[in-house]
N, C-alpha and C positions, 0 to 999 in steps of 0.2 A: 503493500499499499503504499509505504513511504517513497519507493523507488517511482509509482506513478505519479504522485504528488509533485515530487520533484521535476519529473520530466513534463508535467504540465506547467510547471512554473518556469521551465526553462524556454518551453514554446510560447508561452505569454509573453515573457521578455523579450524574446527575440522578435515576435510579431509587433511589439510596441516600438522597438529600435527600428526595425524597417519602416513602419508607418511615419516614423519623424526623420525620415532620411530627405534626400535632396529635393525637396519641394520649395525650399528657400528661394523667393525672387530676388534678384539683384538689382539693385537701383542704381543709376547713374547720376550722382548730384549735378546740378545745374553749374556751368561755368561761365565766366565773364566772356564775351565776344566783342562788344564795340560801346561806344558812348558818343552821342552828339548833345550840343548845347545849341538851343533855338535852331536845330537842324544842320549845324556846323560843326565838324569833327574838332577837338580841342589840340589834336596834334596834327600838324602839316609839315612834312618833309622834315620829321626829326625836331621841329620846333614847336614850342607852345604857343597857341594862338591867344592873342589879348582880346578879351571881350569889354566892353565898355558898356557898363549898366547904371540907371539912376538908382538913387537910394530906394529900396523897397520894390524895385521893378521884379516882375514875375518873369521867371525863366523856364522854360520848357527844356525837360531833360528826358531823353530817349535812352535806355540801357538795353542794349542788345544781349541775350544769353544763349548758350548752347543748352538746351534742355531736352535731351532726347526722349525722356520718359513722361515729359508734360507735368513735371510736378508743380503744384501750386507756390507761388512765390507770396511769402505773407510781409515781407520787409526789405529794404535796402538800405545799408548803412553808408553815408557819402559824409568825408570830413568829421566823424564822429557824430553825426546826427543820423537818427534813425528815422526813416521813412516808410511808415506803414502802409499796408495795402489798401487802406481806407484813402489815401491821398493819391493812388494811382487812378488815371484816367479811364474812362469806360472803353478806349481803344486798346488799353493794355491786354496782352496775350500772356501766355505762360513763357514766350520766348522773346517778346519786347515788353519793356515797361515803360509807361509814359507817365510823368508826374511833373508838377509845377513845384518850383522853389523859389524862395525870396531872394534877391541879390543882398539884402541885409541893410543895416543903418549906418555903417561905417565907410568912408571914402578911403580909396586908395588900395594898392595891387594887393591880392591875396593868391599865394599859391597853394 
């Protein structure tokens, strides 16, 4: 009787291990692809492009992503500021994010 119970226990454990096998889906995380500021690339011929904006002027940012699995993007961090999905425009997709940001209240160059 002991042998039969041990055999049944071993079969039960082996079926459990087989059922927990290679069904794990692999997900590729999104990666940065490109960026435009008001429709202009911020880098041209290896040089930074200078943008002149008034105080508190609205700037349209477009962030392109390589997102092969179509994962939902919940936020983007730029210069330490977190821009959540609630700020994304309706034109945003899983591979291109559009949102508006303020130019700020201080004058001068900011890199």
